[in-house]
C-alpha positions as CSV (number, residue, x, y, z in Angstrom):
1,M,22.1,29.3,-23.0
2,V,23.4,32.1,-25.2
3,R,22.7,35.8,-24.4
4,P,24.4,39.1,-24.8
5,E,26.7,39.9,-21.9
6,D,24.9,43.2,-21.3
7,V,21.5,41.4,-20.8
8,P,21.1,40.3,-17.1
9,L,20.3,36.7,-16.6
10,K,16.9,36.2,-15.0
11,L,17.1,33.2,-12.7
12,E,13.5,33.1,-11.5
13,P,12.0,31.7,-14.8
14,L,14.8,29.2,-15.0
15,R,14.2,28.1,-11.4
16,H,10.5,27.5,-12.1
17,D,11.4,25.5,-15.3
18,V,13.8,23.4,-13.3
19,L,11.3,22.8,-10.5
20,D,8.7,21.8,-13.1
21,L,11.1,19.4,-14.7
22,V,12.0,17.8,-11.3
23,R,8.3,17.4,-10.5
24,A,7.6,15.8,-13.8
25,V,10.5,13.3,-13.3
26,L,9.3,12.4,-9.8
27,D,5.7,12.0,-11.0
28,A,6.9,9.8,-13.9
29,A,8.8,7.5,-11.4
30,D,5.9,7.3,-8.8
31,A,5.6,3.7,-7.8
32,A,1.8,4.0,-7.3
33,R,1.3,5.3,-10.8
34,L,3.6,2.8,-12.4
35,V,2.0,-0.3,-10.7
36,A,-1.5,0.9,-11.5
37,A,-0.5,1.5,-15.1
38,A,1.2,-2.0,-15.3
39,L,-2.0,-3.8,-14.4
40,D,-3.9,-4.7,-17.6
41,E,-7.7,-5.1,-17.5
42,R,-7.5,-8.9,-17.7
43,T,-5.3,-9.1,-14.6
44,V,-7.6,-6.7,-12.7
45,A,-10.6,-8.8,-13.7
46,D,-8.9,-12.1,-12.8
47,L,-7.9,-10.8,-9.3
48,S,-11.3,-9.2,-8.7
49,S,-13.1,-12.4,-9.5
50,S,-10.9,-14.8,-7.5
51,R,-12.1,-15.9,-4.1
52,S,-9.4,-13.9,-2.3
53,F,-5.7,-13.1,-2.4
54,N,-2.9,-12.4,0.0
55,L,-0.4,-9.7,-0.7
56,V,3.3,-9.3,0.2
57,A,5.0,-6.0,-0.7
58,L,8.6,-5.4,0.1
59,G,11.1,-2.7,-0.7
60,K,11.6,1.0,-0.3
61,A,8.6,1.8,-2.6
62,A,6.4,-0.9,-1.1
63,P,3.6,1.3,0.4
64,R,3.3,3.4,-2.8
65,M,3.2,0.2,-4.9
66,V,0.4,-1.2,-2.7
67,S,-1.5,2.1,-3.1
68,G,-1.3,1.8,-6.9
69,F,-2.2,-1.8,-6.9
70,L,-5.3,-1.3,-4.6
71,S,-6.4,1.6,-6.7
72,R,-7.1,-0.9,-9.5
73,V,-7.9,-4.1,-7.6
74,R,-10.5,-3.1,-5.0
75,S,-11.8,-6.4,-3.7
76,G,-10.6,-9.8,-2.6
77,L,-7.7,-8.8,-0.3
78,R,-7.7,-11.2,2.6
79,E,-4.5,-10.2,4.4
80,G,-1.0,-9.0,3.7
81,L,2.3,-7.6,4.7
82,V,4.0,-4.4,3.6
83,A,7.7,-4.2,4.6
84,G,9.7,-1.1,3.9
85,T,11.8,1.7,5.2
86,H,9.1,4.4,5.6
87,L,5.3,4.5,5.4
88,D,4.3,7.1,2.9
89,A,0.9,5.9,1.9
90,D,-2.3,4.9,3.7
91,L,-2.8,1.1,4.0
92,P,-6.0,-0.8,4.7
93,G,-6.3,-2.5,8.1
94,S,-5.9,-6.0,6.5
95,L,-2.3,-5.2,5.7
96,R,0.4,-5.3,8.4
97,W,3.1,-2.7,8.1
98,I,6.6,-3.6,9.3
99,E,9.4,-0.9,9.2
100,A,12.4,-3.1,8.5
101,G,16.1,-2.4,8.3
102,H,18.1,-1.3,5.2
103,P,20.8,-1.8,4.2
104,V,21.6,-3.9,7.3
105,P,18.8,-6.2,8.2
106,T,17.2,-5.9,11.7
107,A,15.1,-8.0,14.0
108,A,12.1,-6.4,12.2
109,S,13.6,-7.6,8.9
110,E,13.6,-11.1,10.2
111,E,10.1,-10.7,11.5
112,A,9.0,-9.5,8.1
113,G,10.7,-12.4,6.4
114,R,9.0,-15.0,8.6
115,E,5.6,-13.3,8.2
116,A,6.0,-13.3,4.4
117,L,6.8,-17.0,4.5
118,R,3.7,-17.6,6.7
119,L,1.4,-15.6,4.3
120,A,2.7,-17.5,1.3
121,A,2.2,-20.8,3.0
122,S,-1.4,-19.9,3.9
123,V,-2.5,-19.5,0.3
124,S,-5.0,-22.2,-0.6
125,P,-5.8,-23.7,-4.0
126,G,-7.9,-21.2,-5.9
127,E,-6.3,-18.3,-4.1
128,T,-3.5,-16.0,-5.3
129,L,-0.4,-14.5,-3.7
130,V,0.4,-11.1,-5.1
131,V,4.0,-10.1,-4.6
132,L,5.2,-6.5,-5.2
133,I,9.0,-6.0,-5.0
134,S,11.1,-2.8,-5.2
135,G,14.7,-2.1,-4.2
136,G,16.0,-3.1,-0.8
137,G,14.0,-6.3,-0.4
138,S,16.9,-8.6,0.4
139,A,17.6,-6.6,3.6
140,L,14.0,-5.8,4.5
141,L,12.9,-9.5,4.4
142,A,15.6,-11.6,6.2
143,A,14.7,-15.1,7.2
144,P,18.0,-16.8,7.9
145,V,18.1,-20.5,7.0
146,E,18.9,-23.0,9.7
147,G,22.6,-22.7,10.7
148,L,22.7,-18.9,10.1
149,T,21.7,-16.2,12.5
150,L,20.5,-12.7,12.0
151,A,23.6,-11.5,13.8
152,S,25.8,-13.2,11.3
153,K,23.9,-11.7,8.4
154,Q,24.2,-8.3,10.0
155,E,28.0,-8.7,10.6
156,V,28.6,-9.9,7.0
157,T,26.6,-7.0,5.6
158,R,28.4,-4.4,7.7
159,R,31.8,-5.8,6.7
160,L,30.9,-5.8,3.0
161,L,29.6,-2.2,3.2
162,L,32.7,-1.0,5.0
163,A,34.8,-2.7,2.3
164,G,32.9,-0.8,-0.4
165,A,30.9,-3.7,-1.8
166,D,28.3,-2.7,-4.4
167,I,24.7,-4.0,-4.4
168,H,25.5,-6.8,-6.8
169,S,28.2,-8.2,-4.4
170,L,25.8,-7.8,-1.4
171,N,23.1,-9.6,-3.2
172,A,25.4,-12.4,-4.2
173,V,26.3,-13.0,-0.6
174,R,22.7,-12.6,0.7
175,K,21.6,-15.4,-1.6
């Protein structure tokens, strides 16, 4: 910004402009709005006309994604799971909320992983499983395979984090 040195800088209008800009950026990145906008009419009609569907949502934006999804698809939800780090949206009673651990998985993460597997297995022919995924899912849903324990996953994750591993390295090991 160029101004003569003898003209005082008025910060209040700039402050309002910056706040407006930050609000616009946050609104543009809102998971509820983005999921609702991503659902085309055919998808909404298909889901609304199916017998029923289960829903699994995982990640740090999971509650907001569910909110956006259910704003467009209003019927057919049988049951579901929402696993995340914080509950920042209202959820219907047919959805179970689990606050799981991130970046280190917790016992709640293992519980969420097992519940997601159960829900997926319960989907019958003619039904649908809707899965909504945002960042953090590999820690929030942890169902160790036979031979691995939650404690071993936690220890490896902690060691990698202390060593400065980035998310790509963490995910490669979590696979």
